[in-house]
Backbone as numpy.savetxt, mean C-alpha at the origin, in Angstrom:
# Nx Ny Nz CAx CAy CAz Cx Cy Cz
-4.49 -19.00 3.55 -3.73 -20.01 2.50 -3.38 -19.03 0.94
-2.08 -19.23 0.66 -1.81 -18.85 -0.35 -1.99 -20.26 -1.33
-2.66 -19.31 -2.55 -2.76 -20.48 -3.92 -1.69 -19.55 -4.97
-1.29 -20.22 -5.95 -0.69 -19.86 -6.74 0.40 -20.49 -7.54
0.88 -20.70 -8.59 1.64 -21.38 -9.23 3.21 -20.79 -9.02
3.32 -19.61 -8.15 4.66 -19.20 -8.07 5.46 -18.83 -6.91
4.27 -19.73 -5.88 4.49 -19.30 -4.41 5.96 -20.12 -3.59
6.14 -21.04 -4.64 7.75 -21.80 -3.92 9.15 -20.82 -4.54
8.63 -19.82 -5.25 9.82 -19.13 -6.33 10.08 -18.19 -5.40
11.54 -18.05 -5.29 12.22 -16.70 -4.56 12.04 -15.42 -5.38
11.56 -14.98 -5.32 11.30 -13.55 -6.26 12.00 -12.27 -6.15
12.43 -12.02 -7.12 13.38 -10.46 -6.88 12.42 -9.49 -6.40
11.01 -9.22 -6.44 10.09 -8.07 -6.26 9.16 -8.97 -5.85
8.08 -8.58 -4.66 6.53 -8.79 -4.56 5.85 -7.83 -4.64
5.22 -7.72 -5.24 4.18 -6.57 -5.48 2.50 -7.32 -4.68
2.36 -6.64 -3.70 1.22 -6.64 -3.10 -0.12 -5.75 -3.40
-1.39 -6.75 -3.84 -2.44 -5.45 -4.33 -4.00 -6.35 -3.79
-3.91 -5.09 -2.52 -5.41 -5.70 -2.01 -6.47 -5.63 -2.74
-7.52 -6.54 -2.79 -8.81 -6.30 -3.90 -10.05 -6.53 -2.83
-11.07 -5.54 -3.44 -12.46 -5.99 -2.77 -13.27 -5.54 -4.22
-13.92 -6.52 -4.78 -14.97 -6.02 -5.71 -14.02 -5.18 -7.09
-13.37 -5.49 -7.50 -12.53 -4.86 -8.62 -12.43 -5.63 -9.74
-13.41 -6.04 -10.44 -13.56 -7.01 -11.31 -13.32 -6.44 -12.66
-13.69 -4.73 -12.49 -13.60 -4.09 -13.57 -12.26 -3.69 -13.85
-11.59 -3.90 -13.01 -10.36 -3.24 -12.92 -9.09 -4.15 -13.30
-9.05 -5.70 -12.75 -8.19 -6.61 -12.79 -7.70 -6.79 -13.76
-8.19 -6.87 -15.17 -7.45 -7.30 -16.39 -6.63 -6.11 -16.67
-7.02 -5.03 -16.84 -5.85 -3.95 -17.54 -4.61 -4.03 -16.14
-4.83 -4.37 -14.74 -4.25 -4.05 -13.62 -3.42 -4.88 -14.00
-3.57 -6.33 -14.05 -2.34 -7.64 -14.05 -1.92 -7.41 -14.87
-2.31 -7.18 -16.80 -1.31 -6.66 -17.81 -0.54 -6.21 -17.68
-0.61 -4.65 -17.21 0.26 -3.70 -16.60 1.26 -3.81 -16.24
1.08 -4.89 -15.05 1.96 -5.31 -13.43 2.64 -5.84 -14.35
2.52 -6.98 -15.07 3.41 -8.12 -15.66 4.08 -7.24 -16.95
3.70 -6.51 -17.45 4.51 -5.45 -18.65 5.63 -4.71 -17.78
5.11 -4.11 -16.69 5.86 -2.97 -16.36 7.10 -3.54 -15.27
6.73 -4.87 -14.39 7.55 -5.71 -13.72 7.44 -7.01 -13.92
8.04 -7.67 -14.99 7.93 -9.36 -15.29 8.61 -10.15 -14.71
9.59 -9.47 -13.74 10.37 -10.11 -13.22 9.53 -10.33 -11.55
8.72 -9.54 -11.15 8.06 -9.61 -9.80 6.81 -10.98 -9.82
6.91 -11.03 -8.51 6.18 -12.00 -7.85 4.58 -11.42 -7.86
3.52 -11.58 -8.47 2.01 -10.65 -7.85 1.41 -11.53 -6.76
0.97 -10.83 -5.79 0.24 -11.47 -4.62 -1.16 -10.62 -4.40
-1.91 -11.20 -4.88 -3.35 -10.64 -4.50 -3.94 -10.83 -3.59
-4.65 -10.03 -2.40 -4.97 -10.40 -1.39 -6.77 -10.19 -1.63
-7.34 -11.16 -1.64 -8.96 -10.66 -1.87 -9.38 -10.85 -0.35
-9.79 -9.59 -0.28 -11.19 -9.22 1.07 -12.56 -9.73 1.02
-12.71 -10.95 0.57 -13.89 -11.26 0.67 -14.90 -10.52 -0.82
-14.41 -10.68 -1.94 -15.11 -10.28 -3.23 -16.37 -10.97 -3.42
-17.44 -10.20 -3.65 -18.46 -10.99 -4.05 -19.08 -10.81 -5.58
-17.93 -10.53 -6.27 -17.90 -10.09 -7.64 -17.40 -10.99 -8.47
-16.75 -11.15 -9.70 -15.84 -12.10 -10.29 -14.07 -11.68 -10.29
-13.88 -10.99 -9.15 -12.55 -10.39 -9.15 -11.50 -11.89 -9.11
-12.41 -12.81 -7.85 -11.59 -14.11 -8.09 -11.29 -14.65 -9.00
-12.15 -14.70 -9.68 -12.77 -15.95 -10.64 -11.65 -15.17 -11.89
-11.71 -14.30 -12.00 -10.61 -13.46 -13.51 -9.18 -13.72 -12.52
-8.67 -13.24 -11.19 -7.59 -13.58 -10.98 -6.92 -14.93 -11.43
-7.86 -15.63 -10.87 -7.60 -17.51 -10.97 -7.26 -17.42 -12.42
-7.60 -16.86 -13.31 -7.16 -17.41 -15.10 -5.75 -16.84 -15.35
-5.11 -16.13 -14.44 -3.62 -15.38 -14.84 -2.91 -15.95 -13.85
-3.23 -16.90 -12.90 -2.06 -17.50 -12.44 -1.02 -16.92 -11.21
-1.77 -15.94 -11.03 -0.65 -14.69 -10.03 -1.34 -15.90 -8.37
-0.45 -15.19 -7.38 -0.66 -15.98 -6.13 -1.83 -15.33 -5.49
-2.34 -15.63 -4.85 -4.02 -15.31 -4.24 -4.22 -15.66 -2.82
-4.30 -14.52 -1.96 -4.49 -14.88 -0.29 -6.07 -14.73 -0.38
-6.61 -15.62 0.31 -7.93 -15.41 0.04 -8.61 -15.27 1.81
-9.44 -14.12 1.92 -10.38 -13.53 3.13 -11.71 -13.91 2.83
-12.09 -14.86 3.84 -13.63 -15.82 4.02 -14.37 -14.66 4.34
-13.75 -13.55 5.36 -14.66 -12.53 5.55 -13.89 -10.96 5.62
-14.42 -10.23 5.12 -13.89 -8.56 5.16 -12.97 -8.48 6.44
-11.87 -8.72 6.35 -10.79 -8.09 7.53 -10.44 -6.99 7.16
-10.52 -6.13 6.24 -10.30 -4.98 6.02 -9.04 -4.92 5.12
-8.85 -3.42 4.81 -7.69 -3.19 3.85 -5.95 -3.39 4.69
-6.13 -3.00 5.54 -4.75 -3.19 6.35 -4.18 -4.55 6.59
-5.04 -5.39 6.96 -4.94 -6.81 7.31 -4.55 -7.70 5.84
-5.20 -7.08 4.98 -5.20 -7.64 3.43 -3.42 -7.09 3.14
-3.07 -6.11 3.44 -1.75 -5.38 3.22 -0.93 -6.41 3.74
-1.39 -6.49 5.11 -0.41 -7.45 5.81 -0.01 -8.89 5.57
-1.17 -9.47 5.27 -1.07 -10.77 4.82 -0.58 -10.97 3.42
-0.31 -10.39 2.68 0.26 -10.05 1.37 1.64 -9.92 1.72
2.18 -9.25 2.47 3.70 -8.66 2.79 4.02 -10.56 3.35
3.45 -10.56 4.20 3.84 -11.70 4.86 4.24 -13.21 4.16
3.16 -13.21 3.02 2.83 -14.63 2.19 4.40 -14.13 1.16
4.99 -13.14 1.22 5.88 -12.89 -0.03 7.21 -13.43 0.70
8.30 -13.33 -0.26 9.80 -13.74 0.65 10.48 -12.99 -0.05
10.44 -12.35 -1.32 11.33 -11.11 -2.03 11.69 -10.03 -0.98
13.12 -9.83 -0.85 13.99 -8.36 -0.15 12.97 -7.32 -0.74
12.54 -7.22 -1.89 12.35 -5.83 -2.12 10.64 -6.07 -2.21
9.22 -4.96 -1.74 8.44 -5.34 -1.57 7.14 -3.58 -2.06
6.51 -4.22 -2.63 5.65 -2.88 -3.31 4.10 -2.96 -3.01
3.41 -2.42 -2.47 2.30 -2.53 -2.15 1.62 -1.27 -3.06
0.29 -1.59 -3.63 -0.21 -0.63 -4.71 -1.79 -1.46 -4.88
-3.02 -0.25 -4.77 -3.93 -0.51 -4.82 -4.20 -0.90 -6.51
-5.77 -1.81 -6.39 -6.28 -2.29 -7.23 -6.94 -1.52 -8.05
-7.38 -0.05 -7.83 -8.48 0.92 -8.60 -8.11 1.61 -9.88
-6.18 1.46 -10.36 -5.83 1.61 -11.21 -5.47 3.48 -10.78
-5.51 3.69 -9.80 -5.46 5.30 -9.93 -3.90 5.68 -9.64
-3.18 4.54 -9.42 -1.67 4.81 -9.55 -1.02 4.03 -10.38
-0.49 4.38 -11.61 -0.29 3.90 -12.64 0.89 2.34 -12.13
0.71 1.04 -12.52 1.88 0.14 -12.79 3.09 0.58 -12.83
3.30 1.51 -13.88 4.70 1.71 -14.78 5.34 2.53 -13.57
5.01 3.08 -12.90 5.78 4.04 -12.06 6.55 2.99 -10.94
6.29 1.40 -10.59 7.27 0.91 -9.72 8.43 0.78 -10.27
8.78 0.43 -11.05 10.63 0.89 -11.33 11.15 1.41 -10.85
10.81 3.04 -10.96 11.14 4.31 -10.16 11.55 3.96 -8.73
10.10 3.53 -8.51 10.45 3.48 -6.67 11.19 2.26 -6.21
11.28 1.30 -6.96 12.08 0.46 -6.57 13.91 0.91 -6.96
14.09 1.57 -8.02 15.32 2.27 -8.22 15.82 3.21 -6.68
14.69 3.87 -6.18 15.01 4.51 -5.01 15.52 4.06 -3.78
15.17 2.39 -3.97 15.75 1.64 -2.75 17.38 1.38 -2.70
17.93 1.71 -3.90 19.39 1.45 -3.74 19.90 2.54 -2.87
19.12 3.74 -2.62 19.43 4.68 -1.51 19.03 4.72 -0.05
17.70 3.94 0.15 17.37 4.04 1.15 16.09 2.93 1.39
15.79 2.89 2.06 14.39 1.47 2.88 13.17 1.78 2.59
12.57 2.93 2.35 11.34 3.25 2.46 10.85 4.17 1.37
9.92 3.67 0.44 9.60 5.24 -0.59 8.45 5.07 -0.91
7.88 6.29 -0.61 6.55 6.58 -1.13 6.18 7.08 -2.39
5.04 6.69 -3.04 4.67 7.27 -4.54 3.73 8.40 -4.05
4.30 9.51 -4.30 3.83 10.85 -3.74 2.51 11.51 -4.63
1.52 11.48 -5.16 0.79 12.45 -5.86 0.95 13.56 -5.94
1.90 14.37 -4.70 1.73 15.86 -4.61 3.34 16.11 -4.29
4.10 15.50 -4.82 5.61 15.71 -4.84 6.03 16.40 -5.80
5.49 16.10 -7.05 6.09 16.56 -8.35 5.09 17.81 -9.00
5.49 18.14 -9.77 4.54 19.42 -10.60 3.15 18.93 -10.79
2.76 17.77 -10.74 1.22 17.35 -11.36 0.03 17.82 -10.20
-0.95 18.27 -10.80 -2.05 18.81 -10.12 -3.23 17.23 -9.98
-3.21 16.55 -9.11 -3.87 15.35 -9.08 -5.78 15.98 -9.09
-6.08 15.03 -10.18 -7.60 15.23 -10.16 -8.35 14.79 -9.15
-8.70 15.59 -8.00 -9.19 14.78 -6.61 -9.99 16.09 -6.28
-11.15 15.77 -5.33 -11.62 16.70 -4.79 -10.78 17.66 -3.71
-11.40 18.95 -3.57 -10.55 19.73 -2.55 -10.52 19.28 -1.35
-11.72 18.59 -0.89 -11.72 17.99 0.61 -10.75 17.04 0.83
-10.52 15.95 -0.01 -9.43 15.00 -0.35 -8.16 15.13 -0.21
-7.82 16.62 -0.81 -6.62 17.11 -0.74 -6.12 17.74 0.28
-6.89 18.58 0.69 -6.66 19.44 1.84 -6.51 18.48 3.08
-7.63 17.56 3.36 -7.45 16.10 4.34 -6.48 15.53 4.48
-5.98 15.26 3.39 -4.29 14.21 3.16 -3.83 15.09 3.51
-3.46 16.40 2.98 -2.24 17.36 3.18 -2.02 17.41 4.61
-3.40 17.67 5.31 -3.47 17.78 6.95 -2.90 17.09 7.40
-2.98 15.79 7.62 -2.92 14.71 7.87 -1.05 14.55 7.82
-0.83 14.59 6.68 0.38 14.73 6.32 1.25 15.82 7.12
0.86 16.70 6.82 1.26 17.81 7.90 1.70 17.71 9.54
0.71 17.16 10.24 0.38 16.74 11.24 1.74 15.79 11.53
1.57 14.57 10.72 2.41 13.71 10.66 4.08 14.04 10.66
4.19 14.83 10.20 5.58 15.30 9.81 6.01 15.84 11.22
5.31 16.75 11.66 5.47 17.54 12.65 5.61 16.92 14.12
4.94 15.77 13.97 4.87 14.90 15.27 6.31 13.93 15.14
6.43 13.34 14.01 7.45 12.27 13.87 8.51 13.11 12.83
8.77 14.36 12.67 10.02 14.59 12.00 10.14 14.38 10.85
9.15 13.88 10.01 9.36 13.74 8.53 8.88 15.07 7.68
8.85 14.91 6.13 8.64 15.73 5.31 7.88 14.79 4.01
6.76 14.06 4.69 6.16 13.69 3.53 4.80 14.42 3.06
4.65 14.30 1.93 3.53 14.86 1.50 2.22 14.24 1.19
2.21 13.17 0.99 1.19 12.23 0.72 1.39 10.67 1.94
0.88 11.07 2.90 0.83 9.80 4.12 0.24 8.77 3.35
-1.12 9.24 2.70 -1.91 7.88 2.42 -1.89 8.25 0.94
-0.51 7.63 0.83 -0.82 7.43 -0.73 -0.84 5.69 -0.97
-1.46 5.30 -2.27 -1.86 3.85 -2.47 -0.69 3.20 -3.11
0.47 3.81 -3.54 1.86 2.89 -3.75 2.99 3.45 -3.17
3.67 2.19 -2.44 5.21 2.37 -1.81 5.75 1.42 -1.85
6.97 1.59 -1.79 8.16 0.33 -1.99 8.96 0.25 -0.59
9.47 -0.64 -0.14 10.08 -0.95 0.61 10.98 -2.00 0.62
12.16 -2.07 1.53 12.85 -3.24 1.64 12.19 -3.91 3.00
12.26 -5.33 2.78 11.67 -6.45 3.61 12.12 -6.32 4.89
13.23 -6.06 5.15 14.35 -5.49 6.07 13.81 -4.68 7.17
13.15 -3.43 6.34 12.75 -2.43 7.14 11.76 -2.97 8.13
11.23 -4.17 7.81 9.79 -4.51 8.95 10.62 -5.38 10.12
11.72 -5.80 9.75 12.06 -6.62 10.80 12.10 -6.45 12.48
11.24 -7.25 12.89 10.70 -6.95 15.03 9.78 -5.86 14.92
9.08 -5.77 13.64 7.90 -4.78 13.80 6.40 -5.69 13.90
5.71 -5.61 14.62 4.05 -6.06 14.83 3.44 -4.94 14.61
2.59 -5.66 13.81 1.19 -4.35 13.40 0.12 -5.17 14.13
-1.41 -4.49 14.64 -2.55 -4.43 14.96 -3.37 -4.47 13.90
-3.66 -2.83 13.26 -4.36 -2.27 13.09 -5.08 -3.11 11.21
-6.64 -3.55 11.04 -6.75 -3.98 10.32 -7.26 -3.62 9.49
-7.92 -1.87 9.48 -8.64 -1.09 8.76 -7.57 -0.24 7.88
-8.12 0.95 7.35 -7.34 1.72 6.60 -6.18 2.54 7.62
-6.69 2.64 8.79 -5.39 3.14 9.65 -4.07 2.66 9.77
-4.05 1.25 9.09 -2.70 0.64 9.21 -1.89 1.13 8.24
-2.07 2.34 7.62 -1.50 3.22 6.81 -0.42 3.96 7.87
-1.36 4.61 8.83 -0.87 5.57 9.97 0.30 4.45 10.88
-0.43 3.40 11.42 0.58 2.42 11.79 1.53 2.01 11.36
1.66 1.92 9.95 2.91 1.56 9.37 4.09 2.40 9.44
3.40 3.50 8.67 4.38 4.97 8.67 5.00 4.93 10.17
4.16 5.13 11.32 4.69 5.76 12.74 5.73 4.61 13.23
5.52 3.15 12.91 6.42 2.56 13.54 7.56 2.21 12.52
7.68 2.78 11.48 8.84 2.55 10.62 9.79 3.56 11.21
9.05 4.90 11.57 9.86 6.11 11.66 10.46 5.78 13.31
9.66 5.45 14.17 10.01 4.78 15.56 11.11 3.84 15.44
11.02 3.18 14.44 12.63 2.45 14.19 13.66 3.06 13.63
13.68 4.03 12.89 14.56 4.60 12.83 14.84 5.21 11.38
13.99 4.69 10.77 13.71 4.40 8.92 13.09 6.05 8.65
13.96 7.07 7.49 13.17 8.04 7.10 12.06 7.35 5.55
11.12 8.39 5.73 10.20 7.94 4.33 10.31 8.74 3.40
11.34 8.28 2.48 11.79 9.04 1.36 10.26 9.18 -0.12
10.34 10.05 -0.72 9.28 10.17 -1.67 9.49 10.07 -3.02
8.90 9.57 -4.15 9.14 10.12 -5.46 7.58 10.33 -6.42
7.82 11.29 -7.00 6.12 11.75 -7.67 5.68 10.59 -8.45
4.47 10.65 -8.05 3.64 9.55 -9.14 2.55 10.14 -9.79
2.19 10.02 -10.97 1.27 10.51 -11.27 -0.38 9.78 -10.91
-1.49 10.61 -11.23 -2.58 10.03 -10.41 -3.80 10.48 -11.21
-4.86 9.27 -11.10 -5.65 9.53 -12.13 -6.97 8.84 -11.09
-7.59 9.91 -11.07 -9.25 9.18 -10.46 -9.79 8.02 -10.94
-10.32 7.12 -9.68 -10.75 5.78 -10.17 -11.87 6.29 -11.24
-11.88 5.21 -12.33 -12.88 5.26 -13.53 -13.79 4.04 -13.32
-13.36 2.99 -12.74 -14.54 2.08 -12.58 -14.43 1.67 -11.11
-15.67 1.07 -10.96 -15.65 0.46 -9.22 -15.93 1.34 -8.40
-16.60 1.01 -6.82 -16.29 1.90 -5.87 -15.37 1.83 -5.00
-15.45 3.48 -4.16 -14.57 3.66 -3.56 -14.78 3.26 -2.34
-14.12 2.54 -1.65 -13.87 1.99 -0.08 -13.99 2.62 1.34
-12.62 3.66 0.71 -12.82 4.43 2.24 -13.65 5.20 2.64
-14.24 5.59 3.69 -15.01 6.83 4.16 -14.14 7.66 4.97
-13.82 8.63 4.19 -12.79 9.71 4.43 -12.71 10.53 5.74
-14.24 10.80 6.07 -14.21 11.84 7.42 -13.64 11.01 8.85
-14.88 9.54 8.72 -14.36 8.84 10.04 -12.73 8.34 9.51
-12.47 7.90 8.78 -10.80 7.52 8.88 -9.95 8.49 9.38
-10.23 9.86 8.86 -9.16 10.91 9.21 -9.41 11.25 10.64
-10.49 10.88 11.49 -10.57 10.97 12.88 -9.68 9.57 13.26
-9.68 9.02 13.04 -9.14 7.43 13.53 -7.51 7.67 13.09
-7.36 7.99 12.16 -5.80 8.74 11.81 -5.48 9.50 12.75
-5.96 10.74 13.03 -5.19 11.59 13.97 -4.81 10.96 15.59
-6.45 9.79 15.70 -6.46 10.11 17.12 -4.87 8.36 17.13
-4.78 7.73 15.83 -3.57 6.98 16.01 -2.27 7.69 16.02
-1.93 8.63 15.29 -0.84 9.02 15.26 -0.23 9.67 16.79
-1.52 10.29 17.43 -1.07 10.48 18.74 -0.86 9.84 19.33
-1.27 8.66 19.31 -1.33 7.70 20.36 0.08 7.11 20.39
0.61 6.70 19.05 1.59 6.24 18.56 2.97 7.01 18.95
2.61 8.55 18.96 3.65 9.55 19.17 4.07 9.66 20.68
3.12 9.33 21.34 3.39 9.82 23.11 3.44 7.68 24.01
2.83 7.27 23.41 3.43 6.03 23.71 4.31 5.29 23.76
4.16 4.58 24.88 5.40 3.74 24.87 5.45 2.57 24.77
4.55 2.04 23.88 4.49 0.20 23.76 5.62 0.09 23.23
6.00 -1.27 23.45 6.91 -2.05 22.40 6.75 -2.02 20.96
7.17 -1.94 20.02 7.07 -2.48 18.82 7.95 -3.10 18.23
8.63 -3.67 18.61 9.80 -4.86 18.96 9.48 -6.09 19.41
9.45 -7.07 18.63 9.00 -8.40 19.14 10.58 -8.82 20.34
Protein backbone atom coordinates (compact mmCIF):
# COMPACT_ATOMS: atom_id res chain seq x y z
CA UNK A 1 0.00 0.00 0.00
CA UNK A 2 1.24 3.48 -0.89
CA UNK A 3 0.88 6.35 1.55
CA UNK A 4 1.67 9.96 0.77
CA UNK A 5 0.29 13.29 -0.25
CA UNK A 6 1.47 13.01 -3.88
CA UNK A 7 0.08 9.61 -4.82
CA UNK A 8 -2.58 11.01 -7.18
CA UNK A 9 -0.30 13.49 -8.93
CA UNK A 10 1.23 12.67 -12.31
CA UNK A 11 4.88 13.49 -11.74
CA UNK A 12 7.55 14.31 -14.30
CA UNK A 13 9.99 12.00 -12.54
CA UNK A 14 9.65 9.19 -10.00
CA UNK A 15 12.63 8.70 -7.68
CA UNK A 16 12.49 5.30 -5.99
CA UNK A 17 14.53 4.76 -2.82
CA UNK A 18 14.63 1.40 -0.96
CA UNK A 19 15.27 1.80 2.77
CA UNK A 20 16.18 -0.50 5.63
CA UNK A 21 17.29 1.06 8.91
CA UNK A 22 18.66 4.27 7.39
CA UNK A 23 17.64 6.78 10.07
CA UNK A 24 21.14 8.28 10.11
CA UNK A 25 20.94 9.21 6.42
CA UNK A 26 17.27 9.97 5.71
CA UNK A 27 17.15 13.65 6.71
CA UNK A 28 20.07 14.61 4.52
CA UNK A 29 18.93 12.34 1.68
CA UNK A 30 15.41 13.76 1.45
CA UNK A 31 16.66 17.34 1.66
CA UNK A 32 19.20 16.81 -1.10
CA UNK A 33 16.72 14.96 -3.31
CA UNK A 34 14.18 17.76 -2.98
CA UNK A 35 16.81 20.38 -3.77
CA UNK A 36 18.25 18.47 -6.73
CA UNK A 37 14.90 17.45 -8.23
CA UNK A 38 12.09 19.67 -6.91
CA UNK A 39 9.70 18.43 -9.61
CA UNK A 40 10.13 14.75 -8.71
CA UNK A 41 7.81 12.45 -6.82
CA UNK A 42 9.80 10.74 -4.06
CA UNK A 43 8.78 7.12 -3.43
CA UNK A 44 10.44 5.44 -0.45
CA UNK A 45 10.01 1.69 -0.07
CA UNK A 46 10.72 0.69 3.52
CA UNK A 47 11.76 -2.92 3.89
CA UNK A 48 10.62 -3.43 7.49
CA UNK A 49 12.95 -0.98 9.25
CA UNK A 50 13.21 -1.36 13.02
CA UNK A 51 14.71 2.08 13.68
CA UNK A 52 13.21 5.57 13.15
CA UNK A 53 13.43 5.51 9.34
CA UNK A 54 9.66 5.42 8.81
CA UNK A 55 8.97 8.01 11.49
CA UNK A 56 11.40 10.44 9.87
CA UNK A 57 10.02 9.83 6.38
CA UNK A 58 6.45 10.43 7.52
CA UNK A 59 7.47 13.90 8.63
CA UNK A 60 8.46 14.84 5.08
CA UNK A 61 5.17 13.93 3.40
CA UNK A 62 6.82 11.74 0.78
CA UNK A 63 5.18 8.65 -0.66
CA UNK A 64 5.92 5.51 1.34
CA UNK A 65 5.47 1.86 0.43
CA UNK A 66 5.67 -0.25 3.59
CA UNK A 67 6.87 -3.85 3.73
CA UNK A 68 5.79 -5.53 6.96
CA UNK A 69 8.48 -8.20 6.49
CA UNK A 70 11.90 -8.03 4.87
CA UNK A 71 11.07 -8.72 1.23
CA UNK A 72 14.49 -7.89 -0.18
CA UNK A 73 16.25 -5.13 -2.09
CA UNK A 74 14.92 -6.15 -5.48
CA UNK A 75 11.32 -6.40 -4.35
CA UNK A 76 11.65 -2.95 -2.79
CA UNK A 77 12.86 -1.48 -6.07
CA UNK A 78 10.14 -3.17 -8.08
CA UNK A 79 7.35 -2.16 -5.69
CA UNK A 80 8.55 1.42 -5.85
CA UNK A 81 8.64 1.38 -9.64
CA UNK A 82 5.09 0.06 -10.01
CA UNK A 83 3.83 2.51 -7.37
CA UNK A 84 4.81 5.40 -9.61
CA UNK A 85 3.38 6.79 -12.82
CA UNK A 86 6.04 9.08 -14.29
CA UNK A 87 7.59 8.45 -17.69
CA UNK A 88 11.09 8.83 -16.22
CA UNK A 89 12.29 6.77 -13.24
CA UNK A 90 15.42 6.97 -11.11
CA UNK A 91 16.37 4.40 -8.49
CA UNK A 92 18.97 5.38 -5.91
CA UNK A 93 20.24 3.80 -2.71
CA UNK A 94 19.56 5.50 0.61
CA UNK A 95 23.11 5.31 1.99
CA UNK A 96 24.32 8.58 0.36
CA UNK A 97 27.15 6.76 -1.40
CA UNK A 98 25.73 8.20 -4.64
CA UNK A 99 25.05 11.95 -4.64
CA UNK A 100 21.42 12.93 -5.33
CA UNK A 101 22.86 15.86 -7.27
CA UNK A 102 23.87 13.47 -10.07
CA UNK A 103 20.24 12.72 -10.96
CA UNK A 104 19.65 15.65 -13.37
CA UNK A 105 22.63 14.61 -15.50
CA UNK A 106 21.30 11.05 -15.70
CA UNK A 107 17.84 12.26 -16.68
CA UNK A 108 19.31 14.51 -19.37
CA UNK A 109 20.82 11.44 -21.04
CA UNK A 110 17.34 9.91 -21.44
CA UNK A 111 16.73 12.32 -24.30
CA UNK A 112 19.02 10.09 -26.38
CA UNK A 113 18.56 6.65 -24.82
CA UNK A 114 16.24 4.61 -22.62
CA UNK A 115 18.53 3.36 -19.84
CA UNK A 116 21.45 5.11 -18.10
CA UNK A 117 23.57 3.64 -15.32
CA UNK A 118 25.51 5.94 -12.99
CA UNK A 119 29.01 4.45 -13.03
CA UNK A 120 31.61 4.74 -10.30
CA UNK A 121 34.29 3.62 -12.75
CA UNK A 122 33.47 5.35 -16.05
CA UNK A 123 35.12 8.69 -15.34
CA UNK A 124 38.43 9.84 -13.92
CA UNK A 125 37.34 9.31 -10.33
CA UNK A 126 38.92 6.65 -8.15
CA UNK A 127 36.11 5.27 -5.97
CA UNK A 128 37.05 4.94 -2.32
CA UNK A 129 36.24 1.29 -1.79
CA UNK A 130 38.15 -1.87 -1.02
CA UNK A 131 40.04 -3.70 -3.77
CA UNK A 132 37.90 -6.82 -3.29
CA UNK A 133 34.71 -4.89 -4.05
CA UNK A 134 36.27 -3.09 -7.02
CA UNK A 135 37.63 -6.22 -8.68
CA UNK A 136 34.50 -8.23 -7.87
CA UNK A 137 32.26 -5.64 -9.49
CA UNK A 138 34.54 -5.30 -12.49
CA UNK A 139 34.66 -9.08 -12.96
CA UNK A 140 30.88 -9.42 -12.92
CA UNK A 141 30.55 -6.43 -15.25
CA UNK A 142 33.09 -7.95 -17.63
CA UNK A 143 31.27 -11.30 -17.70
CA UNK A 144 27.98 -9.51 -18.27
CA UNK A 145 29.49 -7.59 -21.18
CA UNK A 146 30.88 -10.74 -22.78
CA UNK A 147 27.60 -12.61 -22.45
CA UNK A 148 25.27 -9.79 -23.45
CA UNK A 149 27.30 -7.66 -25.85
CA UNK A 150 27.35 -4.58 -23.61
CA UNK A 151 30.07 -2.20 -22.41
CA UNK A 152 29.10 -1.34 -18.83
CA UNK A 153 31.74 -0.69 -16.20
CA UNK A 154 29.47 -0.81 -13.13
CA UNK A 155 26.69 -3.40 -13.35
CA UNK A 156 25.99 -3.18 -9.60
CA UNK A 157 25.67 0.58 -9.42
CA UNK A 158 23.18 1.91 -6.88
CA UNK A 159 21.82 4.69 -9.10
CA UNK A 160 20.24 4.40 -12.52
CA UNK A 161 17.70 6.21 -14.69
CA UNK A 162 15.36 4.74 -17.29
CA UNK A 163 12.18 5.32 -19.21
CA UNK A 164 9.11 3.52 -17.88
CA UNK A 165 8.38 2.36 -21.41
CA UNK A 166 11.58 0.28 -21.33
CA UNK A 167 9.89 -2.03 -18.82
CA UNK A 168 6.78 -2.63 -20.92
CA UNK A 169 5.98 -6.34 -20.94
CA UNK A 170 8.80 -7.31 -18.60
CA UNK A 171 8.22 -9.55 -15.60
CA UNK A 172 10.63 -9.72 -12.66
CA UNK A 173 10.90 -12.52 -10.12
CA UNK A 174 14.10 -11.85 -8.13
CA UNK A 175 13.53 -10.22 -4.76
CA UNK A 176 17.09 -9.89 -3.44
CA UNK A 177 20.19 -8.06 -4.68
CA UNK A 178 20.33 -10.28 -7.79
CA UNK A 179 17.38 -8.27 -9.05
CA UNK A 180 20.16 -6.06 -10.42
CA UNK A 181 21.24 -8.88 -12.73
CA UNK A 182 17.70 -9.83 -13.73
CA UNK A 183 16.87 -6.21 -14.48
CA UNK A 184 19.90 -5.68 -16.72
CA UNK A 185 19.66 -9.03 -18.51
CA UNK A 186 16.00 -8.65 -19.37
CA UNK A 187 16.42 -5.08 -20.59
CA UNK A 188 19.20 -6.21 -22.92
CA UNK A 189 17.20 -9.20 -24.12
CA UNK A 190 14.41 -6.76 -24.95
CA UNK A 191 16.75 -4.85 -27.24
CA UNK A 192 17.96 -1.99 -25.06
CA UNK A 193 21.55 -0.89 -24.63
CA UNK A 194 22.75 0.12 -21.16
CA UNK A 195 24.42 3.52 -21.38
CA UNK A 196 26.53 5.01 -18.58
CA UNK A 197 27.23 8.38 -17.02
CA UNK A 198 30.12 8.91 -14.56
CA UNK A 199 29.04 9.66 -10.99
CA UNK A 200 30.93 10.46 -7.84
CA UNK A 201 31.02 7.86 -5.09
CA UNK A 202 31.56 8.26 -1.36
CA UNK A 203 31.71 5.25 0.91
CA UNK A 204 28.89 4.95 3.44
CA UNK A 205 29.56 7.07 6.53
CA UNK A 206 26.59 6.04 8.68
CA UNK A 207 24.46 2.95 9.07
CA UNK A 208 25.28 -0.64 8.13
CA UNK A 209 25.95 -2.13 4.72
CA UNK A 210 23.33 -4.76 3.75
CA UNK A 211 24.92 -6.72 0.91
CA UNK A 212 27.01 -9.86 1.54
CA UNK A 213 29.32 -9.56 -1.42
CA UNK A 214 30.74 -13.08 -1.78
CA UNK A 215 27.35 -14.79 -1.63
CA UNK A 216 25.75 -12.23 -3.94
CA UNK A 217 28.56 -12.53 -6.50
CA UNK A 218 27.98 -16.28 -6.74
CA UNK A 219 24.25 -15.77 -7.27
CA UNK A 220 24.90 -13.07 -9.85
CA UNK A 221 27.18 -15.24 -11.96
CA UNK A 222 24.71 -18.13 -11.92
CA UNK A 223 21.85 -15.87 -12.93
CA UNK A 224 23.83 -14.21 -15.71
CA UNK A 225 24.46 -17.60 -17.27
CA UNK A 226 20.87 -18.71 -16.73
CA UNK A 227 19.32 -15.72 -18.49
CA UNK A 228 21.88 -15.91 -21.30
CA UNK A 229 21.13 -19.53 -22.22
CA UNK A 230 17.51 -19.87 -21.18
CA UNK A 231 14.59 -19.58 -23.55
CA UNK A 232 12.12 -18.51 -20.89
CA UNK A 233 9.61 -15.91 -21.96
CA UNK A 234 10.32 -12.50 -20.51
CA UNK A 235 7.32 -10.74 -21.96
CA UNK A 236 3.72 -11.26 -21.02
